[in-house]
Structure formats: structure tokens, C-alpha cells
C-alpha positions in Angstrom: 168.7 103.3 72.3 169.2 100.0 70.6 166.5 98.0 68.8 165.9 95.6 71.8 165.2 98.6 74.0 162.6 99.9 71.5 160.7 96.7 71.8 161.0 96.5 75.5 159.8 100.0 76.0 156.9 99.3 73.7 156.0 96.1 75.5 156.2 97.9 78.9 153.9 100.6 77.6 151.5 98.0 76.2 151.3 96.3 79.6 151.4 99.2 82.0 149.9 102.2 80.3 147.5 100.4 77.9 146.8 97.7 80.5 147.1 94.8 78.1 147.5 91.6 80.2 147.6 88.9 77.6 145.1 87.0 75.5 143.2 90.1 74.3 142.0 90.6 70.7 143.4 93.8 69.1 142.9 95.5 65.8 146.2 97.0 64.5 145.3 100.2 62.7 147.8 100.5 59.8 147.9 103.3 57.2 151.1 101.9 55.6 153.2 104.8 56.9 156.4 104.2 58.9 154.8 104.7 62.3 151.9 102.3 61.7 154.2 99.8 60.0 156.5 99.7 63.0 153.4 99.4 65.2 152.3 96.4 63.2 155.8 94.8 63.5 156.0 95.4 67.3 152.4 94.1 67.8 153.2 91.0 65.9 156.3 90.4 68.1 154.2 91.1 71.2 151.5 88.6 70.1 154.0 85.8 70.8 154.9 87.1 74.3 151.3 87.9 75.3 149.2 85.5 73.3 147.3 88.2 71.5 144.7 87.7 68.7 145.6 90.3 66.0 144.1 91.6 62.8 145.0 94.6 60.6 142.6 97.4 59.8 143.2 99.9 57.0 141.0 103.0 56.8 140.9 104.4 53.2 139.7 108.0 53.5 139.2 108.2 49.7 140.9 111.6 49.6 143.9 110.8 47.4 142.5 108.8 44.5 144.8 106.1 43.1 147.3 106.7 45.9 144.7 105.8 48.5 144.0 102.5 46.7 147.7 101.8 46.4 148.2 102.2 50.1 145.2 99.9 50.8 146.7 97.2 48.6 150.1 97.6 50.3 148.7 97.1 53.7 146.6 94.1 52.5 149.8 92.5 51.2 151.5 93.1 54.6 148.6 91.4 56.4 148.9 88.4 54.0 152.7 88.1 54.7 152.1 88.2 58.4 149.1 85.8 58.2 146.8 88.3 59.9 143.2 88.9 59.0 142.7 92.1 57.0 139.8 94.6 57.3 139.3 97.6 55.0 137.0 100.5 55.9 136.4 102.9 52.9 135.1 106.4 53.8 135.0 108.1 50.4 135.4 111.5 51.9 136.5 113.3 48.7 139.0 116.1 48.8 137.1 119.4 49.0 135.6 119.2 52.5 135.9 122.2 54.9 138.0 121.4 58.0 139.2 118.2 56.4 141.6 117.2 59.2 138.9 117.3 61.9 136.2 115.7 59.7 138.5 112.9 58.6 139.6 112.2 62.3 136.0 111.9 63.4 135.1 109.6 60.6 138.3 107.5 61.0 137.6 106.8 64.7 134.0 105.9 64.0 135.2 103.4 61.3 137.7 101.9 63.8 135.1 101.4 66.6 132.6 100.1 64.1 135.1 97.5 62.9 135.9 96.6 66.5 132.2 96.1 67.3 131.3 94.1 64.2 134.3 91.8 64.5 134.4 91.3 68.2 137.7 93.0 69.0 138.3 94.3 72.5 140.9 97.0 71.5 142.3 98.9 68.5 145.9 100.1 68.5 146.9 103.2 66.7 150.4 104.4 65.7 150.5 107.8 67.5 154.0 108.7 68.7 155.5 111.1 71.2 155.9 113.5 68.3 152.2 113.3 67.6 151.5 114.0 71.3 153.6 117.1 71.1 151.9 118.3 68.0 148.5 117.7 69.6 149.3 119.7 72.7 150.8 122.6 70.7 147.8 122.6 68.4 145.3 122.7 71.2 147.3 125.4 73.0 147.2 127.6 69.9 143.5 126.8 69.3 142.7 128.1 72.8 142.2 124.9 74.9 142.4 125.1 78.6 144.3 122.8 81.0 142.1 119.8 80.1 143.3 120.0 76.5 146.9 120.0 77.7 146.5 116.3 78.6 146.9 115.5 75.0 146.1 111.9 73.9 145.7 109.1 76.4 147.4 105.8 76.2 144.1 104.1 76.6 140.6 105.4 75.9 137.3 104.2 77.3 136.2 103.0 73.9 139.1 100.6 73.6 141.5 102.7 71.5 145.1 102.2 72.7 148.2 104.1 71.8 151.3 102.0 72.7 153.8 104.1 70.7 153.2 107.3 72.7 156.4 106.7 74.7 158.5 106.5 71.5 159.7 109.3 69.2 159.5 109.4 65.5 163.3 109.2 65.3 163.3 106.0 67.3 160.7 104.4 65.1 162.4 105.4 61.8 165.7 103.9 63.2 163.8 100.7 64.2 162.3 100.4 60.7 165.6 100.9 59.1 167.3 98.3 61.3 164.5 95.7 60.7 164.0 96.4 57.0 160.4 97.4 57.5 159.0 98.8 54.2 156.4 101.6 54.2 154.6 104.0 51.9 154.7 107.8 52.0 151.5 109.9 52.1 152.2 113.1 50.1 149.4 114.9 51.9 151.5 114.8 55.1 153.8 117.4 53.5 151.0 119.9 52.8 151.5 122.7 55.4 148.1 124.1 54.6 147.0 121.5 57.2 147.6 122.8 60.7 149.2 119.7 62.1 151.6 119.4 59.1 152.6 123.1 59.7 153.3 122.3 63.3 155.3 119.2 62.4 157.2 120.6 59.5 157.9 124.2 60.6 156.9 125.1 64.1 158.5 122.2 66.1 161.8 122.5 64.1 161.9 126.2 65.1 161.2 125.3 68.7 164.1 122.8 68.5 166.4 125.7 67.9 165.6 126.8 71.5 165.7 123.3 72.9 166.3 120.0 71.1 164.3 118.2 73.7 161.0 120.0 73.0 159.1 116.9 71.9 159.9 115.0 75.0 159.4 118.1 77.2 155.9 118.8 75.8 155.0 115.1 76.2 156.1 115.1 79.8 154.1 118.3 80.3 151.0 116.5 79.0 151.6 113.7 81.6 151.8 116.2 84.4 148.7 118.0 83.2 146.9 114.6 83.0 147.8 113.8 86.6 146.7 117.2 88.0 143.5 117.1 85.9 142.6 113.8 87.6 142.7 115.4 91.0 140.7 118.4 89.8 138.2 116.1 88.1 137.6 114.3 91.3 136.7 117.6 93.0 134.4 118.4 90.1 132.5 115.1 90.3 131.9 115.7 94.0 130.7 119.3 93.3 128.4 118.2 90.5 126.9 115.6 92.9 126.1 118.4 95.4 124.8 120.9 92.9 122.7 118.8 90.5 119.0 119.6 90.8 117.8 117.6 87.8 119.4 115.4 85.1 117.4 114.3 82.1 120.4 113.7 79.9 119.4 116.3 77.3 119.1 118.9 80.1 120.9 119.3 83.4 119.8 121.8 86.0 122.2 122.9 88.7 121.8 125.0 91.9 123.7 128.2 91.4 124.5 128.6 95.1 126.7 125.5 95.0 128.6 126.7 91.9 129.1 130.2 93.1 130.8 129.1 96.3 133.5 126.9 94.6 136.8 128.2 93.2 136.7 129.5 89.6 139.0 126.8 88.3 136.6 124.1 89.6 133.6 125.9 88.2 135.2 126.2 84.8 136.1 122.5 84.8 132.5 121.6 85.8 131.2 123.7 82.9 133.5 122.0 80.4 132.4 118.5 81.6 128.7 119.3 81.5 128.9 120.9 78.0 131.1 118.2 76.7 128.6 115.5 77.7 125.8 117.4 76.0 127.9 117.9 72.8 129.0 114.3 72.8 132.5 115.5 72.3 135.1 114.3 74.9 137.7 116.9 73.9 135.9 119.7 75.7 135.2 123.3 74.9 137.5 126.2 74.1 138.5 128.8 76.7 136.5 131.6 75.2 133.2 129.6 75.3 133.9 128.7 78.9 134.3 132.4 79.7 130.9 133.1 78.2 129.2 130.5 80.3 130.9 131.9 83.4 129.4 135.2 82.5 126.0 133.5 82.6 126.8 131.9 86.0 127.8 135.3 87.5 124.7 137.1 86.1 126.5 139.2 83.5 124.3 137.8 80.8 121.1 135.6 80.9 122.0 132.9 78.4 124.6 131.7 75.9 124.5 129.2 73.1 127.6 127.1 72.1 127.7 126.1 68.4 123.9 126.1 68.0 124.1 122.8 69.9 124.0 123.6 73.7 122.3 126.4 75.4 123.1 127.6 79.0 120.4 129.7 80.7 120.3 131.3 84.2 116.8 131.0 85.7 116.3 132.3 89.2 118.6 130.5 91.5 119.3 127.7 89.0 121.3 127.3 85.8 120.3 125.0 83.0 122.5 123.3 80.4 120.5 121.8 77.6 120.4 120.8 74.0 119.6 123.6 71.6 117.7 123.5 68.3 114.1 123.0 67.3 111.9 120.3 68.8 110.4 117.8 69.2 113.4 116.2 70.9 111.7 112.8 71.0 108.6 111.1 69.7 107.2 107.7 70.7 104.0 105.9 69.7 102.3 104.0 72.4 99.5 101.4 72.4 97.3 101.4 75.5 98.0 102.0 79.2 101.2 100.9 80.9 104.8 102.0 81.5 106.8 103.8 78.8 110.6 104.5 79.1 111.7 107.6 77.3 115.4 107.0 76.6 116.1 110.6 75.4 115.3 112.0 78.9 116.0 108.8 80.9 112.6 108.8 82.5 109.8 106.3 82.9 106.1 107.3 82.7 103.1 105.4 84.0 100.2 106.0 81.7 96.5 105.2 82.4 93.9 105.9 79.7 90.5 106.5 81.2 88.6 106.4 77.9 88.5 103.0 76.3 88.3 104.4 72.7 91.9 105.7 72.9 94.0 102.8 71.6 97.0 104.5 70.3 98.7 107.9 71.1 102.0 109.7 70.7 104.3 111.0 73.4 106.6 113.8 72.4 108.3 116.8 73.9 106.4 120.0 74.2 106.2 122.4 71.2 105.3 126.1 71.1 101.6 126.4 70.4 100.6 123.3 72.3 97.2 123.8 74.0 95.3 121.6 76.5 91.8 122.3 77.8 91.8 125.8 76.1 95.0 126.7 77.9 98.5 127.0 76.5 100.6 124.1 77.8 103.5 126.6 78.5 101.2 128.4 80.9 100.1 125.2 82.6 103.7 124.2 83.1 104.6 127.7 84.4 101.8 127.5 87.0 103.2 124.2 88.2 106.7 125.7 88.7 108.4 124.1 85.7 111.2 126.4 84.6 111.3 127.5 81.0 114.4 125.5 79.9 112.8 122.3 81.2 109.4 122.9 79.5 110.8 122.3 76.0 111.6 118.7 77.0 108.4 118.0 79.0 106.4 115.0 77.8 103.0 115.6 76.4 100.6 113.0 75.0 98.8 113.5 71.7 95.7 111.7 70.4 94.2 112.6 67.0 96.3 115.7 66.8 95.3 117.1 70.2 97.2 117.3 73.5 95.2 115.2 75.9 97.7 115.1 78.8 101.0 116.2 80.3 103.5 114.4 82.5 102.5 114.9 86.1 98.8 115.5 85.2 95.8 113.5 86.0 92.6 114.5 84.1 89.4 112.8 82.9 91.1 111.4 79.8 94.5 110.2 80.9 96.8 110.0 83.9 100.5 110.3 83.1 103.0 110.4 86.0 106.8 110.0 86.4 107.9 106.8 88.0 
């Protein structure tokens, strides 16, 4: 493939897969390594063809001391030569964190989206290649991911991250850099095979190439097929969720078991992954073993299961609840007088009417163990009203001078508080 073809393939990917039409503002994420330097060069060329507004972002993780500062200065000098605005995000992570790769990834993406938001950029382009895609799929397979994880990285994410180099191999980018005299820096940590991805890149993929030299392209193609099939399955899951949802407060979702038990196992597992991922706030999903534990709850083999101390799944009669775990209260809001109050944490609005004029301020929070009202335990009152146990922990109560004076759905002589 000649150099013109590399640019044309890049431009085609930018337009078709990343859906860049022209005139957009894009942050180019540049570490100074060969991949991101080629990305910067290609984006700069594309800016003329598509009328793009570009700037360069460098994320300094603060892991490698003076070397990190050297790379930042290198990228800053590149931006100056290209007459592009330069942004620097410093993370100061240190070098002794457990699970460094994952922690650094999370922090890096947060820094990227923060820079996008603060500086009004619609998109941010990263330098992930076809080789990175293969590494990601192999890593997830070894880690225990299911079919959803085999999708790998997407060309375009919902948060504006785009990856226009996913259709190009590392070999092609290195050749392009050589032909166009594109300078770059080397990150010594990329050679450390104590990190899982480096081990895959340096040792595992080369061994796989002894079986088939086209392993990188084949794994990348497999991820595309997985993505297409997953879209079909996800559409079925969305329809199933719509039929089975009994209650959705954001922090807790209650589903009807009869609807879940009648669908194929593959659909049920995908539904579980989607619901748990939403509660975890982690788009990459849940590992296969955890999904199996939740399926055991669904089929009545166990009553409950907790994932990572963050999400609890409980079977309760003919329903199954997925909810945030951990100690409450899950929300607290101070209110001043009667009126409507929106509780963002549970996505519900309450209409509150105080019947005693001396009550000027009060607090709404979620139920806590030990709460009592009118000499009764609040948990007993909620039970008598048919509120299942998983939902009780999120139920709004209203506090005045340290005492519970009302519950959502209750009308007494002190206060009326009802859901809108």
C-alpha cells in the first residue's frame, strides 16, 4: 500500500466510520509516539479537505518522571510547528498504583472529555490502530469477556471519541512515518511485559503470527462481525427490557421474572449485562462469571448476588431487582416549605404539602435502618404497603428536627408527600 492509499483509507474511515462530514472541531490526542504522530499528520492533511478546526491535546500521566515532561515538550513543539492550539492535561498518577493500566485508561479518557467540554470541541481523535484492536479483543477474551466484549473498540463513541486509525495496521503507520519523515518519541514503558497489553503485543501476537501472519487483520474483522451481530441482539434486548420493566428509578430497576424466564438464555444474559453496566456506569460490561452468578439468581438457585460491592441483584417473589449496593443514604435534599421537589438520584418528582405552619425547613433522604414513624418502624410500614425490600432502601422519607414525619405515598396530619 503506497502512502497516498494510507491517507485515502484514513480519510474514508474518518468520513464513513467516524461520520465526520466537514467543519467539525476535533482535539487530536497526541502522546508523541509514532501512532499518534501519524494521526496528527493525517488529521492536519484532512483539515484542508474537510475544513476542520483542530487542536492538539497531550495527556501527561506523570508516571515516568522527566521522560513524561520531555514527551509533553516534544508534542508542544509539534503543535507550534503546525500552528495548532496546544492543551496539556497533567494527571500526576505516580508509578506505584495497583492495576495501573486500567486506572490510567480511565483517568486519561476523563481528561480527554474534560478538555473537550471546557474548550468546546465536538470530537477527540485517538491513535488506536488495527493492532490495538486485536490486542483489545485478545485481552478481553483471556479476561473472560462474553460476545459483547468481542466488539472491541468502536470507531466512534457516544461521548465524541473517534478512532480513525482502526482500519490501519502499525506496520502501515510506521512506513508512512518513515516516508514522510515524521519524528516521534519512544515510551520505554511500552516494552514492559509486566503490563498485560504489552505482553500480548510483544510476545503473544508474534506467537500467533507463527500460525497465521494475518492474525491482526483477522481478529479485527472478527470484532466487526461481533459488533454487527451484537447490534441485532441488542435490539431484541431493548424490546425485552421494555416488556419486562416493572420499575426504573435509575439506582434501582425491578423486572418481572416471567418475561425474563421465557426468553432465550443468550438474550437474558445480554439483558443482565446491559442493566448491570448501566448501574456500574461502565460501558464495557461484566465478565462472564458474574453474569453466570446473576443467572443463578434469576433461575432461583440463589437468592441474591453482589457484583464488586457496587451492584446487588435480588430475587423477590415474581420480580428481580438490580440496584446500587453499599450503605445509605443514597441521596439527601434540604427543602424549604411546600411544593414540588425533583429527586435526580431516583428520577422522581414529589409533591409536598406541610400541614403545620411551624415547619419551614426539612430534609428528604432515602430510608435508613432504624427509621421510625408514629411509633412504627418505617420498614414495617413500607412492607404493609407492598413495597419490596430492595426498593425500601431508596424510598423517600422526610425528616424534621431529627424525626421522620412522612414517607412518599403517605398523607398524615403533619405532611402529605406523593409521587407525581
